[in-house]
C-alpha positions as CSV (number, residue, x, y, z in Angstrom):
1,X,69.1,-21.7,51.0
2,X,70.5,-23.7,48.0
3,X,73.8,-22.7,46.6
4,X,73.4,-22.5,42.8
5,X,77.1,-21.8,42.2
6,X,78.4,-25.0,43.7
7,X,79.0,-27.9,41.4
8,X,77.2,-31.0,42.5
9,X,79.1,-34.2,43.0
10,X,76.9,-35.8,40.2
11,X,78.1,-33.1,37.8
12,X,81.7,-33.6,38.8
13,X,81.4,-37.4,38.4
14,X,79.8,-36.9,35.0
15,X,82.6,-34.5,33.9
16,X,85.2,-37.0,35.1
17,X,83.5,-39.8,33.1
18,X,83.4,-37.7,30.0
19,X,87.1,-36.8,30.5
20,X,88.0,-40.5,30.9
21,X,86.0,-41.4,27.8
22,X,87.8,-38.6,25.8
23,X,91.2,-39.9,27.0
24,X,90.3,-43.4,26.1
25,X,89.3,-42.4,22.6
26,X,92.5,-40.3,22.2
27,X,94.6,-43.3,23.3
28,X,92.8,-45.5,20.8
29,X,93.4,-43.0,18.0
30,X,97.1,-42.7,19.0
31,X,97.4,-46.5,18.9
32,X,95.8,-46.7,15.5
33,X,98.0,-43.9,14.1
34,X,101.1,-45.7,15.5
35,X,100.0,-48.9,13.6
36,X,99.4,-46.9,10.4
37,X,102.8,-45.3,10.7
38,X,104.6,-48.6,11.2
39,X,102.8,-50.1,8.2
40,X,103.8,-47.1,6.1
41,X,107.4,-47.4,7.3
42,X,107.5,-51.1,6.4
43,X,105.9,-50.6,3.0
44,X,108.2,-47.7,2.1
45,X,111.3,-49.4,3.3
46,X,110.4,-52.6,1.4
47,X,109.7,-50.7,-1.8
48,X,112.9,-48.6,-1.6
49,X,115.2,-51.4,-0.6
50,X,113.8,-53.8,-3.2
51,X,114.2,-51.2,-5.9
52,X,117.8,-50.6,-4.8
53,X,118.9,-54.2,-4.1
54,X,117.0,-56.4,-6.7
55,X,118.0,-55.0,-10.1
56,X,116.6,-58.0,-12.0
57,X,113.7,-59.7,-10.2
58,X,113.5,-63.4,-10.8
59,X,112.1,-66.5,-9.1
60,X,114.5,-66.3,-6.2
61,X,116.9,-63.9,-4.5
62,X,120.7,-64.2,-4.8
63,X,122.7,-64.2,-1.7
64,X,124.0,-60.7,-2.6
65,X,120.4,-59.5,-3.0
66,X,119.5,-60.9,0.4
67,X,122.5,-59.3,2.0
68,X,121.8,-55.9,0.4
69,X,118.1,-56.1,1.5
70,X,119.1,-57.0,5.1
71,X,121.6,-54.1,5.3
72,X,119.2,-51.6,3.6
73,X,116.3,-52.5,5.9
74,X,118.6,-52.4,9.0
75,X,119.7,-48.9,8.0
76,X,116.2,-47.8,7.4
77,X,115.0,-49.0,10.8
78,X,118.0,-47.5,12.5
79,X,117.2,-44.1,10.9
80,X,113.6,-44.4,11.9
81,X,114.5,-45.2,15.5
82,X,116.8,-42.2,15.7
83,X,114.2,-39.9,14.3
84,X,111.4,-41.3,16.5
85,X,113.5,-41.0,19.7
86,X,114.5,-37.4,18.8
87,X,110.9,-36.5,17.9
88,X,109.5,-38.1,21.1
89,X,112.2,-36.3,23.3
90,X,111.4,-33.0,21.6
91,X,107.6,-33.4,22.1
92,X,108.2,-34.4,25.7
93,X,110.4,-31.4,26.3
94,X,108.0,-28.9,24.7
95,X,105.1,-30.4,26.7
96,X,107.0,-30.0,29.9
97,X,107.8,-26.4,29.0
98,X,104.2,-25.7,28.3
99,X,103.1,-27.2,31.6
100,X,105.7,-25.2,33.4
101,X,104.6,-22.0,31.7
102,X,100.9,-22.8,32.5
103,X,101.8,-23.4,36.1
104,X,103.4,-20.0,36.4
105,X,100.3,-18.2,35.2
């Protein structure tokens, strides 16, 4: 007598394939979002630092303009790194807590 409540190995393989495709798509989207975020960061930092450090644009930058731009961009990147690490740690911690709570259920 056939057991209609058992999942066939074909169905399980299909579900695993679908899950793997979903994960691949999600990873691709995450990568694209990361690229967009970096581009936005660079554009915003360039705009803000240029506005701050180059009061009178000309055909070339003065050495003080260059130094100001370098310091400004360094600070911007340091701040971004701190925020990113903190955010990543927070997400990781919350994810672990959710997995722990789900395991207890």
